[in-house]
C-alpha positions in Angstrom: 130.8 127.5 88.8 129.5 130.0 91.3 128.0 129.0 94.7 124.7 130.4 93.5 124.4 127.7 90.8 124.9 125.1 93.5 121.9 126.3 95.5 119.1 123.8 95.6 116.2 124.7 93.4 112.9 125.7 95.0 110.4 122.9 95.0 106.6 122.8 95.3 104.5 119.7 95.9 100.9 119.6 94.5 98.4 116.9 95.3 95.0 116.1 93.8 92.4 113.7 95.2 88.7 113.0 95.5 86.7 110.0 96.7 88.7 108.4 99.6 91.0 111.4 99.6 90.7 112.4 103.3 92.1 109.1 104.4 94.8 109.1 101.7 95.9 112.6 102.7 96.1 111.5 106.3 98.4 108.5 105.3 100.7 110.7 103.1 100.9 113.9 105.1 101.4 112.2 108.4 104.6 110.7 107.0 106.2 114.0 105.9 108.8 115.6 108.3 108.3 119.0 109.9 111.4 120.4 108.2 110.1 119.6 104.7 111.8 122.1 102.3 108.7 122.7 100.1 105.2 123.9 100.5 102.3 121.5 99.6 99.2 122.6 97.8 96.2 120.3 97.8 92.9 120.0 96.0 90.5 117.6 97.7 87.0 117.6 96.0 84.7 118.8 98.8 81.8 121.2 99.2 82.2 124.4 101.2 82.6 124.3 105.0 84.1 120.8 105.1 87.7 121.6 104.1 88.5 123.7 107.1 87.7 121.0 109.6 89.6 118.4 107.4 92.6 120.7 107.5 92.4 121.2 111.2 92.1 117.4 111.8 95.1 116.7 109.5 97.1 119.5 111.3 96.5 117.8 114.7 98.1 114.5 113.5 100.9 115.7 111.2 104.4 117.0 111.9 104.0 119.5 109.0 101.5 122.4 109.3 98.1 121.9 107.5 95.6 124.7 106.9 92.8 125.8 104.6 94.3 128.1 102.0 93.5 131.8 102.2 93.5 134.2 99.3 96.8 136.2 99.1 98.8 134.2 101.5 102.5 133.4 100.7 103.3 129.7 100.7 105.7 128.6 103.4 107.9 125.5 103.3 106.7 122.7 105.6 103.1 123.8 105.3 100.2 122.1 103.4 97.5 124.3 102.0 94.1 122.8 101.3 91.9 124.5 98.7 88.7 125.8 100.2 85.6 123.7 99.3 83.5 125.2 96.6 86.3 127.5 95.2 89.2 127.1 92.9 92.8 127.6 94.1 95.6 128.8 91.9 99.2 129.5 92.9 101.0 132.5 91.3 104.7 133.2 91.3 105.6 136.7 92.2 109.3 137.2 92.2 110.7 134.5 94.5 107.4 134.0 96.3 104.5 131.7 95.6 101.1 133.3 96.4 97.7 131.7 96.8 94.8 133.0 94.7 91.3 131.8 95.5 88.8 132.3 92.7 85.1 131.7 92.2 85.0 130.9 88.5 82.9 128.1 87.0 83.5 124.4 87.9 86.1 122.6 85.7 85.5 118.9 85.0 82.4 119.3 87.2 84.6 120.2 90.2 85.3 123.3 92.2 88.0 123.2 93.4 89.6 121.5 90.4 92.9 119.7 90.3 93.4 120.9 86.7 93.1 124.5 87.7 95.7 124.1 90.4 98.2 122.1 88.3 97.9 124.4 85.3 98.6 127.5 87.5 101.8 125.8 88.8 102.9 124.8 85.3 103.8 128.5 84.8 106.4 128.4 87.6 109.9 129.0 86.3 113.0 127.7 88.2 110.9 125.5 90.5 110.9 121.7 90.7 107.3 120.5 90.7 106.2 117.2 92.3 102.7 116.3 91.4 100.7 113.5 93.1 97.3 112.1 91.9 95.5 109.9 94.4 92.2 108.1 94.7 89.2 109.7 93.1 86.5 109.4 90.5 86.7 110.9 87.0 89.8 112.4 85.3 90.4 115.7 87.1 94.1 116.4 87.1 95.1 114.6 83.9 95.0 117.7 81.7 96.8 119.7 84.4 99.4 117.1 84.7 100.1 117.2 80.9 100.6 121.0 81.3 102.9 120.5 84.3 105.1 118.0 82.5 105.2 120.1 79.3 106.5 123.0 81.4 109.5 120.9 82.4 111.1 120.1 85.7 108.1 118.1 87.0 107.8 114.7 88.5 104.5 112.9 88.8 103.4 110.1 91.2 100.1 108.3 90.8 98.5 106.0 93.4 98.3 102.4 92.4 95.0 100.7 91.6 95.5 98.2 94.5 95.4 100.9 97.2 92.8 103.3 95.6 89.3 103.5 96.9 88.4 104.7 93.3 91.0 104.3 90.6 89.5 106.9 88.2 91.8 109.9 88.7 95.1 108.0 89.0 94.2 105.8 86.0 93.5 108.9 83.9 96.8 110.4 85.0 98.7 107.2 84.1 96.9 107.1 80.7 98.6 110.4 79.8 102.0 108.6 79.8 103.3 111.4 82.0 103.5 109.6 85.3 107.0 108.8 86.6 106.0 106.5 89.6 103.0 104.4 90.4 103.0 103.7 94.1 100.8 102.1 96.8 99.4 104.8 99.2 101.8 103.7 102.0 104.8 104.5 99.8 103.8 107.8 98.3 105.4 110.0 101.1 108.7 108.1 100.8 108.6 108.7 97.0 107.9 112.4 97.5 110.9 112.6 99.8 113.2 110.9 97.2 112.4 113.8 94.8 113.2 116.3 97.6 116.9 115.4 97.6 
């Protein structure tokens, strides 16, 4: 077997959350190490103008970098990208790089940004290991996208437990797809992500 076959597969972490999400993101992202060998892409249901300040606040307390995503930027390992409020975020694979695409299409599931839009875009990634996380939130955004991710292969899914959720809607909908690998309390989600990074 060649050395190339031994090389670790590229990984991408995608997170979806809504009501109670800013606190949940703070708990999870603040426990991830600065040398994290994957980018993180996040949809937090929020209106325009709020996501930049949330990203800045998270960046000030986390070891990883956290920023509001910009159209056309190339994802870097150890950085979390928050979808801008009021717009959808997709991630496209171009060669060996993953590139952010910010789009202004209609809401999906009543949301813009939508977790389903993000997850579905990442389901097209070949030769990537995908780690999906659904945390506290109302409704079922993310469930359909999670099905697409899992059907594409090479995807692991973590849902926040009912006991630690502010609102159990989104994790419950994800769990009901029978596609979730781990159900974890909020405090344990970062550790579970890191087990999938090995």
